[in-house]
C-alpha positions as CSV (number, residue, x, y, z in Angstrom):
1,M,217.5,208.1,271.6
2,S,218.7,211.2,271.1
3,L,218.5,213.5,267.7
4,V,221.9,212.6,266.9
5,E,220.6,209.2,266.5
6,E,217.5,210.0,264.7
7,L,219.1,212.3,261.6
8,P,221.1,211.0,259.1
9,E,224.8,211.2,259.8
10,N,225.7,213.7,257.4
11,V,223.1,216.2,258.6
12,A,224.0,215.2,262.2
13,S,227.7,215.5,261.5
14,L,227.1,219.3,260.1
15,M,225.0,220.5,263.0
16,R,227.7,219.0,265.1
17,S,230.7,220.5,263.9
18,G,229.7,223.4,261.6
19,A,230.4,227.2,262.3
20,I,228.5,230.0,261.1
21,A,224.6,229.8,260.9
22,Q,222.1,232.7,259.7
23,Y,219.8,233.2,263.0
24,A,216.6,234.8,262.7
25,T,214.3,236.6,265.3
26,V,210.9,238.0,265.2
27,S,210.6,241.7,266.2
28,A,207.8,243.3,267.8
29,A,206.0,244.4,264.7
30,G,206.0,241.1,263.3
31,V,209.4,241.5,261.0
32,P,211.7,238.5,260.7
33,I,215.2,239.7,261.3
34,D,218.6,237.3,260.3
35,T,221.8,237.8,261.1
36,P,225.0,235.3,261.2
37,V,226.1,233.6,264.0
38,L,228.5,231.5,265.5
39,Y,226.7,228.2,266.9
40,F,227.4,225.8,269.0
41,P,225.4,222.6,269.9
42,D,225.0,220.5,272.7
43,D,226.6,217.1,271.8
44,D,223.6,215.2,271.8
45,L,221.8,218.1,269.5
46,A,219.1,218.7,272.1
47,R,220.0,222.5,272.0
48,V,221.5,224.6,269.3
49,N,223.1,227.5,270.8
50,I,223.6,230.8,270.2
51,A,225.4,233.9,272.2
52,T,224.8,237.9,271.5
53,G,226.9,240.7,273.3
54,L,224.8,242.2,276.3
55,S,226.0,245.4,274.4
56,Y,224.0,244.8,271.8
57,P,221.0,242.4,272.8
58,A,218.2,242.8,270.3
59,K,218.5,239.2,269.0
60,A,218.1,238.1,272.6
61,E,215.4,240.2,273.6
62,R,213.4,239.1,270.3
63,A,213.7,235.5,271.0
64,R,212.7,236.2,275.0
65,R,209.4,237.9,273.6
66,N,208.4,235.1,271.0
67,P,210.6,232.0,271.1
68,K,209.9,230.9,267.8
69,V,213.2,231.4,266.1
70,G,214.8,230.1,263.1
71,M,218.3,229.0,261.4
72,L,220.2,227.7,258.4
73,L,223.4,225.7,258.4
74,Q,224.9,225.2,255.5
75,A,228.8,224.7,254.1
76,G,230.1,223.3,251.2
77,P,228.7,222.3,247.5
78,N,228.4,218.6,248.8
79,D,227.2,219.4,252.3
80,P,223.5,219.4,253.5
81,V,221.8,222.6,253.6
82,I,219.7,222.1,257.0
83,S,216.7,224.8,257.9
84,L,215.8,224.6,261.7
85,S,212.6,225.6,263.5
86,G,213.4,225.8,266.7
87,M,212.2,227.3,270.1
88,A,214.5,229.7,272.1
89,A,215.3,230.2,275.8
90,V,217.2,233.2,276.7
91,R,219.9,232.7,279.5
92,D,221.2,235.8,281.2
93,A,221.0,235.2,285.0
94,D,224.6,234.2,285.2
95,L,226.5,236.5,282.8
96,Q,230.0,235.2,284.2
97,D,228.9,231.7,283.6
98,N,227.9,232.8,279.9
99,V,231.5,234.1,279.7
100,E,233.1,231.2,280.5
101,R,230.8,229.0,278.5
102,Y,231.7,231.3,275.4
103,L,234.8,231.3,276.0
104,A,235.4,227.5,275.7
105,E,233.4,227.8,272.3
106,A,234.7,230.9,270.7
107,C,238.2,231.9,272.0
108,Y,240.9,230.4,270.2
109,T,239.7,231.6,266.4
110,L,239.5,235.5,266.7
111,P,239.1,237.8,264.2
112,H,242.6,239.2,262.7
113,D,244.1,237.0,265.2
114,P,244.7,239.0,267.8
115,D,246.9,238.4,270.9
116,W,244.9,237.4,274.3
117,S,246.6,239.8,276.4
118,L,244.6,242.4,273.7
119,A,241.0,240.3,273.0
120,R,240.7,239.6,276.4
121,Q,240.2,243.5,276.9
122,A,237.3,243.5,274.7
123,V,234.8,242.9,278.0
124,W,231.8,244.3,275.5
125,Y,232.6,241.2,273.1
126,W,232.8,238.5,275.7
127,T,229.6,239.4,278.1
128,R,227.4,237.1,276.4
129,I,223.5,236.5,276.4
130,I,223.4,232.5,275.4
131,V,220.2,231.8,273.5
132,E,219.1,227.7,273.8
133,I,217.2,226.8,271.0
134,A,215.4,223.6,271.0
135,P,214.9,222.0,267.5
136,A,210.5,221.8,267.2
137,R,211.4,220.7,263.2
138,I,214.4,220.4,260.9
139,L,214.4,220.5,257.1
140,W,217.0,219.4,254.7
141,W,218.7,219.0,251.4
142,D,221.5,216.8,250.4
143,S,223.0,219.5,248.8
144,P,222.2,223.3,247.6
145,A,222.2,221.5,243.9
146,K,218.9,219.8,245.2
147,M,216.8,222.5,246.5
148,D,214.4,222.6,244.2
149,S,213.0,219.6,245.2
150,A,211.1,218.6,248.5
151,P,213.3,218.8,251.4
152,M,213.5,215.8,254.4
153,C,211.9,216.1,257.9
154,W,212.3,215.5,261.2
155,E,209.4,217.0,263.5
156,A,209.8,216.7,267.6
157,S,207.5,214.8,269.3
158,P,204.0,217.0,269.7
159,D,204.0,216.8,273.7
160,T,207.4,218.1,273.4
161,A,208.0,220.7,276.7
162,F,210.1,223.6,275.4
163,P,212.0,225.4,278.6
164,P,211.1,229.0,279.3
165,S,213.5,232.1,279.1
166,D,215.1,233.3,281.8
167,P,212.9,236.5,283.4
168,T,213.2,239.8,281.5
169,P,215.2,242.2,284.0
170,P,213.5,244.7,285.4
171,G,214.0,248.8,284.5
172,K,214.1,249.7,281.4
173,A,216.0,248.5,278.6
174,S,219.1,250.6,277.3
175,S,218.5,252.8,274.3
176,P,220.3,251.5,270.8
177,A,223.3,252.7,269.8
178,K,223.6,254.9,267.0
179,W,225.4,253.7,264.2
180,T,225.9,254.7,260.4
181,Q,222.5,254.3,258.5
182,K,222.5,254.1,254.5
183,P,219.9,254.7,251.8
184,W,218.7,251.1,250.8
185,R,219.8,251.5,247.2
186,D,223.3,252.6,248.5
187,L,223.7,249.8,250.6
188,A,222.2,247.2,248.4
189,E,224.4,248.2,245.8
190,T,227.5,248.0,248.2
191,A,226.5,244.3,249.2
192,L,226.3,243.4,245.7
193,A,229.6,244.8,244.7
194,R,230.9,243.0,247.6
195,G,229.6,239.8,245.9
196,V,228.6,238.2,249.3
197,A,225.7,235.5,249.4
198,G,222.5,237.1,250.3
199,H,219.7,235.5,252.7
200,L,216.2,236.1,252.5
201,T,213.9,235.4,255.5
202,V,210.2,235.2,255.8
203,L,207.8,233.7,258.2
204,D,206.4,230.3,257.5
205,Q,202.8,229.2,257.7
206,R,203.8,228.5,261.7
207,G,205.0,231.5,262.4
208,F,209.0,230.8,262.3
209,P,211.6,233.3,260.8
210,L,213.2,230.9,257.9
211,P,216.5,232.1,256.2
212,M,216.8,230.8,252.9
213,P,219.9,231.5,250.4
214,A,219.2,233.3,247.4
215,R,220.6,232.4,244.0
216,S,220.7,235.4,242.5
217,I,219.9,239.1,243.3
218,A,219.3,242.1,241.0
219,L,218.3,245.4,241.7
220,T,215.1,246.9,240.4
221,Q,213.4,250.4,240.3
222,D,211.4,249.6,243.9
223,G,213.8,246.7,245.5
224,L,215.3,243.8,244.7
225,S,214.4,240.7,242.6
226,L,215.7,237.4,244.0
227,D,216.2,233.9,242.5
228,M,215.0,231.2,245.4
229,P,215.1,227.7,245.6
230,A,211.7,226.4,244.1
231,G,211.7,223.3,247.0
232,V,211.6,225.5,249.9
233,P,207.8,224.6,251.4
234,W,206.4,227.7,252.3
235,A,205.5,230.9,250.6
236,F,208.0,234.0,249.9
237,T,205.3,236.7,250.7
238,G,204.8,239.2,253.9
239,K,207.2,241.1,255.8
240,G,210.9,240.0,254.6
241,C,214.4,240.5,255.6
242,L,217.6,240.4,253.1
243,T,221.1,240.5,254.8
244,F,224.5,240.3,253.0
245,G,226.7,238.9,255.7
246,G,225.0,240.5,258.5
247,V,226.5,244.0,257.1
248,E,224.3,245.6,254.8
249,T,220.4,244.6,256.0
250,L,217.0,245.4,254.3
251,L,213.3,244.7,255.2
252,G,210.5,245.7,253.5
253,D,207.2,243.1,251.8
254,V,208.7,240.3,250.0
255,S,206.1,239.0,247.0
256,A,206.6,236.4,244.0
257,S,205.6,236.5,240.6
258,G,206.2,234.7,237.2
259,G,208.8,232.6,239.3
260,K,210.9,235.8,240.9
261,V,210.6,236.8,244.3
262,M,210.4,240.7,245.2
263,L,211.6,242.7,248.1
264,E,210.1,246.1,248.0
265,V,212.4,248.0,250.9
266,E,211.1,249.6,253.2
267,R,213.9,250.5,255.5
268,T,217.5,249.1,256.5
269,L,219.1,248.1,259.6
270,P,222.5,250.6,260.8
271,V,225.6,249.1,259.8
272,F,227.3,247.6,263.1
273,P,230.8,248.9,263.0
274,M,232.2,245.2,264.4
275,T,230.7,243.6,261.5
276,S,231.6,245.7,258.3
277,D,235.1,246.8,260.2
278,M,235.8,243.6,262.2
279,R,239.4,245.0,263.7
280,Q,236.7,247.0,265.8
281,L,236.4,243.7,267.8
282,W,239.5,244.4,269.5
283,K,240.5,248.5,268.8
284,P,237.0,250.3,268.3
285,T,237.0,253.7,267.9
286,P,236.6,256.4,270.9
287,D,233.2,256.7,270.2
288,T,232.2,253.0,269.2
289,R,233.6,251.7,272.6
290,A,231.7,254.6,274.5
291,Q,228.5,253.3,272.9
292,L,229.3,250.0,273.6
293,M,230.4,250.5,277.3
294,R,227.4,253.0,277.9
295,R,224.9,250.2,277.0
296,L,226.8,247.3,278.4
297,E,226.8,249.1,281.6
298,E,223.2,250.0,281.8
299,E,222.3,246.5,281.0
300,L,224.4,245.0,284.0
301,A,222.8,247.4,286.0
302,R,219.2,245.9,285.3
303,R,220.4,242.5,286.1
304,G,222.0,243.5,289.2
305,Q,225.7,241.7,288.4
306,P,229.0,243.2,287.9
307,V,231.1,243.4,284.7
308,P,232.4,239.8,284.1
309,T,236.0,238.6,284.7
310,I,237.5,238.1,281.6
311,P,240.2,235.5,282.6
312,T,244.1,235.8,281.4
313,V,244.3,232.1,280.9
314,R,242.0,230.9,278.2
315,P,239.8,228.3,279.1
316,P,240.2,224.3,277.4
317,P,238.5,224.8,274.2
318,S,235.4,222.3,274.3
319,Q,234.5,219.2,272.2
320,G,232.2,221.3,269.8
321,Y,235.0,223.5,269.4
322,R,237.8,220.7,268.6
323,R,234.7,219.3,266.0
324,R,234.5,222.4,264.4
325,M,238.4,222.6,264.0
326,E,238.5,219.2,262.5
327,R,236.4,220.0,259.9
328,M,238.1,223.1,259.0
329,G,241.5,221.3,259.1
330,K,243.0,223.1,261.5
331,S,244.1,222.9,265.3
332,F,244.0,224.7,268.4
333,E,247.3,224.3,269.4
Protein backbone atom coordinates (compact mmCIF):
# COMPACT_ATOMS: atom_id res chain seq x y z
CA MET A 1 0.00 0.00 0.00
CA SER A 2 1.40 3.41 -0.96
CA LEU A 3 1.45 6.40 1.35
CA VAL A 4 -1.22 8.02 -0.84
CA GLU A 5 -3.61 5.26 0.22
CA GLU A 6 -2.65 5.41 3.91
CA LEU A 7 -3.28 9.13 4.37
CA PRO A 8 -6.62 10.98 4.34
CA GLU A 9 -7.50 12.24 0.88
CA ASN A 10 -7.14 15.93 1.75
CA VAL A 11 -3.67 15.37 3.22
CA ALA A 12 -2.42 13.25 0.32
CA SER A 13 -3.91 15.72 -2.17
CA LEU A 14 -2.06 18.70 -0.68
CA MET A 15 1.19 16.76 -0.49
CA ARG A 16 0.87 15.77 -4.16
CA SER A 17 -0.30 19.11 -5.54
CA GLY A 18 1.19 21.80 -3.31
CA ALA A 19 4.08 23.96 -4.46
CA ILE A 20 6.01 25.70 -1.68
CA ALA A 21 7.07 24.19 1.64
CA GLN A 22 9.22 25.25 4.56
CA TYR A 23 12.30 23.00 4.53
CA ALA A 24 14.59 22.78 7.56
CA THR A 25 18.00 21.21 8.13
CA VAL A 26 20.45 21.13 11.04
CA SER A 27 23.80 22.94 10.97
CA ALA A 28 27.05 21.41 12.19
CA ALA A 29 26.56 23.41 15.40
CA GLY A 30 23.13 21.83 15.95
CA VAL A 31 21.12 24.88 14.91
CA PRO A 32 17.98 24.38 12.79
CA ILE A 33 17.85 26.49 9.62
CA ASP A 34 14.66 26.87 7.60
CA THR A 35 13.87 28.28 4.17
CA PRO A 36 10.91 28.05 1.75
CA VAL A 37 11.47 25.84 -1.29
CA LEU A 38 9.60 24.39 -4.24
CA TYR A 39 8.87 20.73 -3.53
CA PHE A 40 8.00 18.01 -6.02
CA PRO A 41 6.90 14.63 -4.63
CA ASP A 42 6.91 11.23 -6.25
CA ASP A 43 3.42 10.27 -7.42
CA ASP A 44 3.13 7.67 -4.62
CA LEU A 45 4.63 10.05 -2.00
CA ALA A 46 7.47 7.62 -1.28
CA ARG A 47 9.73 10.67 -1.54
CA VAL A 48 9.06 14.38 -1.22
CA ASN A 49 11.84 16.09 -3.16
CA ILE A 50 13.38 19.56 -3.10
CA ALA A 51 16.31 21.13 -4.92
CA THR A 52 18.90 23.79 -4.20
CA GLY A 53 21.35 25.49 -6.50
CA LEU A 54 24.90 24.17 -6.74
CA SER A 55 25.95 27.82 -6.36
CA TYR A 56 24.36 27.88 -2.88
CA PRO A 57 24.64 24.26 -1.67
CA ALA A 58 24.37 24.65 2.12
CA LYS A 59 20.79 23.29 2.32
CA ALA A 60 21.98 20.07 0.68
CA GLU A 61 25.31 19.74 2.48
CA ARG A 62 23.64 20.06 5.87
CA ALA A 63 21.27 17.24 4.89
CA ARG A 64 24.16 15.08 3.68
CA ARG A 65 25.88 15.50 7.05
CA ASN A 66 22.69 15.04 9.10
CA PRO A 67 19.83 13.43 7.12
CA LYS A 68 17.14 14.38 9.64
CA VAL A 69 15.12 17.14 7.97
CA GLY A 70 11.70 18.70 8.44
CA MET A 71 9.06 20.20 6.18
CA LEU A 72 5.89 22.22 6.69
CA LEU A 73 3.19 22.15 4.01
CA GLN A 74 0.18 24.44 4.15
CA ALA A 75 -2.15 26.22 1.76
CA GLY A 76 -5.46 27.97 2.47
CA PRO A 77 -7.55 28.43 5.63
CA ASN A 78 -9.60 25.30 4.88
CA ASP A 79 -6.65 23.09 3.91
CA PRO A 80 -4.66 20.85 6.23
CA VAL A 81 -1.40 21.88 7.87
CA ILE A 82 1.19 19.12 7.47
CA SER A 83 4.43 18.63 9.40
CA LEU A 84 6.77 16.06 7.86
CA SER A 85 9.82 14.53 9.53
CA GLY A 86 11.96 12.82 6.93
CA MET A 87 15.30 11.25 6.12
CA ALA A 88 17.14 12.99 3.31
CA ALA A 89 19.26 11.53 0.52
CA VAL A 90 21.33 14.07 -1.43
CA ARG A 91 21.66 13.50 -5.19
CA ASP A 92 24.46 15.27 -7.06
CA ALA A 93 26.28 12.46 -8.88
CA ASP A 94 24.68 13.46 -12.22
CA LEU A 95 23.96 17.17 -12.38
CA GLN A 96 22.84 17.08 -16.02
CA ASP A 97 20.12 14.62 -15.04
CA ASN A 98 19.18 16.88 -12.12
CA VAL A 99 18.81 19.84 -14.50
CA GLU A 100 16.41 17.94 -16.74
CA ARG A 101 14.45 16.63 -13.77
CA TYR A 102 14.14 20.06 -12.19
CA LEU A 103 13.20 21.80 -15.43
CA ALA A 104 10.21 19.48 -15.80
CA GLU A 105 9.07 20.56 -12.32
CA ALA A 106 9.79 24.27 -12.39
CA CYS A 107 10.45 25.90 -15.75
CA TYR A 108 6.87 26.77 -16.76
CA THR A 109 6.09 29.16 -13.90
CA LEU A 110 9.03 31.48 -13.38
CA PRO A 111 9.26 34.60 -11.20
CA HIS A 112 8.67 37.76 -13.24
CA ASP A 113 7.74 35.55 -16.22
CA PRO A 114 10.92 35.93 -18.32
CA ASP A 115 11.22 34.71 -21.88
CA TRP A 116 12.79 31.23 -21.94
CA SER A 117 15.66 32.50 -24.10
CA LEU A 118 16.61 34.71 -21.14
CA ALA A 119 15.76 32.29 -18.33
CA ARG A 120 17.83 29.43 -19.78
CA GLN A 121 20.97 31.55 -19.49
CA ALA A 122 20.73 31.37 -15.68
CA VAL A 123 22.90 28.28 -15.36
CA TRP A 124 23.59 29.30 -11.73
CA TYR A 125 19.87 28.78 -11.06
CA TRP A 126 19.16 25.60 -13.03
CA THR A 127 22.23 23.61 -11.93
CA ARG A 128 20.72 21.83 -8.97
CA ILE A 129 21.42 19.41 -6.17
CA ILE A 130 18.28 17.36 -5.53
CA VAL A 131 17.37 16.21 -2.03
CA GLU A 132 15.02 13.21 -1.86
CA ILE A 133 13.16 13.05 1.45
CA ALA A 134 11.60 9.79 2.62
CA PRO A 135 8.83 10.47 5.17
CA ALA A 136 9.48 9.02 8.62
CA ARG A 137 6.55 10.67 10.40
CA ILE A 138 3.73 12.92 9.24
CA LEU A 139 1.57 15.01 11.57
CA TRP A 140 -1.39 17.02 10.38
CA TRP A 141 -4.22 19.24 11.45
CA ASP A 142 -7.33 19.60 9.28
CA SER A 143 -6.94 23.39 9.14
CA PRO A 144 -4.88 26.19 10.72
CA ALA A 145 -7.80 26.97 13.04
CA LYS A 146 -7.54 23.50 14.61
CA MET A 147 -3.86 23.72 15.54
CA ASP A 148 -4.57 24.20 19.25
CA SER A 149 -5.67 20.54 19.33
CA ALA A 150 -3.44 17.47 19.08
CA PRO A 151 -2.51 16.49 15.51
CA MET A 152 -3.20 13.24 13.74
CA CYS A 153 -0.20 11.07 12.97
CA TRP A 154 1.24 8.60 10.45
CA GLU A 155 4.56 6.87 11.09
CA ALA A 156 6.76 4.76 8.86
CA SER A 157 7.37 1.17 9.92
CA PRO A 158 10.21 0.87 12.46
CA ASP A 159 12.12 -1.41 10.07
CA THR A 160 12.01 1.07 7.16
CA ALA A 161 15.39 1.37 5.42
CA PHE A 162 16.21 4.90 4.29
CA PRO A 163 18.52 5.31 1.26
CA PRO A 164 21.90 7.03 1.81
CA SER A 165 23.09 10.16 0.04
CA ASP A 166 25.53 10.22 -2.85
CA PRO A 167 29.14 10.38 -1.54
CA THR A 168 30.50 13.73 -0.43
CA PRO A 169 32.51 15.25 -3.29
CA PRO A 170 36.28 15.26 -2.73
CA GLY A 171 38.28 18.37 -2.04
CA LYS A 172 37.56 21.54 -0.13
CA ALA A 173 34.06 22.99 -0.29
CA SER A 174 33.72 26.38 -1.94
CA SER A 175 33.65 29.35 0.40
CA PRO A 176 30.27 31.05 0.89
CA ALA A 177 29.41 34.14 -1.10
CA LYS A 178 29.53 37.44 0.77
CA TRP A 179 25.99 38.80 0.85
CA THR A 180 24.60 41.74 2.81
CA GLN A 181 24.30 41.18 6.57
CA LYS A 182 22.24 43.56 8.71
CA PRO A 183 21.77 44.05 12.48
CA TRP A 184 19.06 41.75 13.76
CA ARG A 185 16.71 44.52 14.91
CA ASP A 186 16.84 46.25 11.52
CA LEU A 187 16.14 42.94 9.83
CA ALA A 188 13.24 42.11 12.17
CA GLU A 189 11.66 45.54 11.75
CA THR A 190 11.86 45.21 7.97
CA ALA A 191 10.28 41.75 8.09
CA LEU A 192 7.41 42.81 10.34
CA ALA A 193 6.76 45.87 8.18
CA ARG A 194 6.52 43.64 5.11
CA GLY A 195 3.70 41.69 6.78
CA VAL A 196 5.11 38.34 5.71
CA ALA A 197 4.31 35.22 7.76
CA GLY A 198 7.03 34.07 10.15
CA HIS A 199 7.99 30.45 10.75
CA LEU A 200 9.81 29.24 13.86
CA THR A 201 11.88 26.06 13.73
CA VAL A 202 13.24 24.09 16.69
CA LEU A 203 14.41 20.49 17.09
CA ASP A 204 11.84 18.01 18.34
CA GLN A 205 12.71 15.33 20.89
CA ARG A 206 14.05 13.05 18.12
CA GLY A 207 16.33 15.70 16.65
CA PHE A 208 14.24 16.63 13.60
CA PRO A 209 14.10 20.36 12.73
CA LEU A 210 10.41 21.16 12.38
CA PRO A 211 9.06 24.53 11.18
CA MET A 212 5.78 25.89 12.50
CA PRO A 213 3.80 29.04 11.58
CA ALA A 214 3.69 31.84 14.14
CA ARG A 215 0.26 33.40 14.68
CA SER A 216 1.72 36.73 15.75
CA ILE A 217 5.19 38.18 16.34
CA ALA A 218 6.26 41.25 18.31
CA LEU A 219 9.64 42.86 18.92
CA THR A 220 11.02 42.92 22.47
CA GLN A 221 14.19 44.42 23.92
CA ASP A 222 16.26 41.25 23.40
CA GLY A 223 14.43 39.48 20.61
CA LEU A 224 10.93 38.55 19.57
CA SER A 225 7.79 37.29 21.28
CA LEU A 226 5.74 34.76 19.32
CA ASP A 227 2.27 33.29 19.67
CA MET A 228 2.56 29.65 18.55
CA PRO A 229 -0.17 26.99 18.09
CA ALA A 230 -0.87 25.14 21.34
CA GLY A 231 -1.34 21.73 19.71
CA VAL A 232 2.27 21.36 18.54
CA PRO A 233 3.52 18.20 20.33
CA TRP A 234 7.10 19.33 21.00
CA ALA A 235 8.57 22.01 23.22
CA PHE A 236 9.59 25.37 21.82
CA THR A 237 12.97 25.39 23.55
CA GLY A 238 16.63 25.25 22.54
CA LYS A 239 18.28 26.63 19.45
CA GLY A 240 15.83 28.08 16.96
CA CYS A 241 15.41 29.77 13.60
CA LEU A 242 12.82 32.38 12.69
CA THR A 243 12.47 33.17 9.00
CA PHE A 244 10.19 35.49 7.07
CA GLY A 245 9.75 34.05 3.59
CA GLY A 246 13.41 33.04 3.48
CA VAL A 247 14.49 36.68 3.20
CA GLU A 248 15.02 37.77 6.80
CA THR A 249 16.32 34.93 8.99
CA LEU A 250 17.23 35.21 12.69
CA LEU A 251 18.89 32.54 14.84
CA GLY A 252 19.03 32.29 18.62
CA ASP A 253 17.77 30.68 21.81
CA VAL A 254 14.09 29.78 22.16
CA SER A 255 12.19 29.54 25.44
CA ALA A 256 8.55 29.44 26.50
CA SER A 257 6.91 31.27 29.39
CA GLY A 258 3.41 32.46 30.23
CA GLY A 259 1.88 31.13 27.04
CA LYS A 260 4.36 32.99 24.84
CA VAL A 261 7.45 31.76 23.02
CA MET A 262 10.54 33.96 23.10
CA LEU A 263 13.43 34.08 20.63
CA GLU A 264 16.57 35.74 22.00
CA VAL A 265 18.43 36.61 18.82
CA GLU A 266 22.13 35.71 18.58
CA ARG A 267 22.77 36.40 14.91
CA THR A 268 21.21 36.76 11.49
CA LEU A 269 21.85 35.05 8.19
CA PRO A 270 22.99 37.13 5.20
CA VAL A 271 20.24 38.33 2.87
CA PHE A 272 20.45 36.35 -0.38
CA PRO A 273 20.02 38.76 -3.32
CA MET A 274 17.83 36.40 -5.32
CA THR A 275 15.27 36.11 -2.52
CA SER A 276 15.12 39.81 -1.65
CA ASP A 277 15.02 40.82 -5.34
CA MET A 278 13.88 37.94 -7.54
CA ARG A 279 14.62 39.87 -10.72
CA GLN A 280 18.24 38.94 -10.03
CA LEU A 281 17.42 35.33 -10.88
CA TRP A 282 17.59 36.27 -14.54
CA LYS A 283 19.47 39.58 -14.52
CA PRO A 284 21.85 39.53 -11.56
CA THR A 285 24.14 42.42 -10.81
CA PRO A 286 27.75 41.88 -11.96
CA ASP A 287 28.84 41.17 -8.37
CA THR A 288 26.02 38.69 -7.72
CA ARG A 289 26.70 36.88 -10.99
CA ALA A 290 30.44 36.71 -10.31
CA GLN A 291 29.91 35.20 -6.85
CA LEU A 292 27.36 32.65 -8.12
CA MET A 293 29.55 31.59 -11.05
CA ARG A 294 32.64 31.34 -8.85
CA ARG A 295 30.92 28.86 -6.53
CA LEU A 296 29.32 27.00 -9.43
CA GLU A 297 32.67 26.43 -11.13
CA GLU A 298 34.39 25.39 -7.89
CA GLU A 299 31.64 22.92 -6.98
CA LEU A 300 31.56 21.47 -10.51
CA ALA A 301 35.33 20.97 -10.35
CA ARG A 302 35.00 19.06 -7.05
CA ARG A 303 32.56 16.69 -8.73
CA GLY A 304 34.51 16.39 -11.98
CA GLN A 305 31.43 17.41 -13.97
CA PRO A 306 31.03 19.95 -16.78
CA VAL A 307 28.67 22.91 -16.76
CA PRO A 308 25.26 21.35 -17.53
CA THR A 309 23.53 22.10 -20.81
CA ILE A 310 20.28 24.03 -20.45
CA PRO A 311 18.06 22.97 -23.39
CA THR A 312 16.81 25.49 -25.92
CA VAL A 313 13.34 23.90 -25.74
CA ARG A 314 11.74 23.37 -22.36
CA PRO A 315 11.00 19.72 -21.52
CA PRO A 316 7.40 18.52 -21.08
CA PRO A 317 6.06 19.35 -17.60
CA SER A 318 5.86 16.53 -15.08
CA GLN A 319 2.59 15.07 -13.89
CA GLY A 320 3.24 16.66 -10.51
CA TYR A 321 3.62 20.05 -12.16
CA ARG A 322 0.27 19.60 -13.88
CA ARG A 323 -1.35 18.80 -10.52
CA ARG A 324 0.13 21.94 -8.98
CA MET A 325 -1.22 24.07 -11.81
CA GLU A 326 -4.66 22.48 -11.52
CA ARG A 327 -4.76 23.28 -7.77
CA MET A 328 -3.89 26.92 -8.53
CA GLY A 329 -6.40 27.12 -11.39
CA LYS A 330 -3.65 27.76 -13.93
CA SER A 331 -2.53 26.23 -17.20
CA PHE A 332 0.99 25.76 -18.55
CA GLU A 333 -0.20 25.94 -22.17
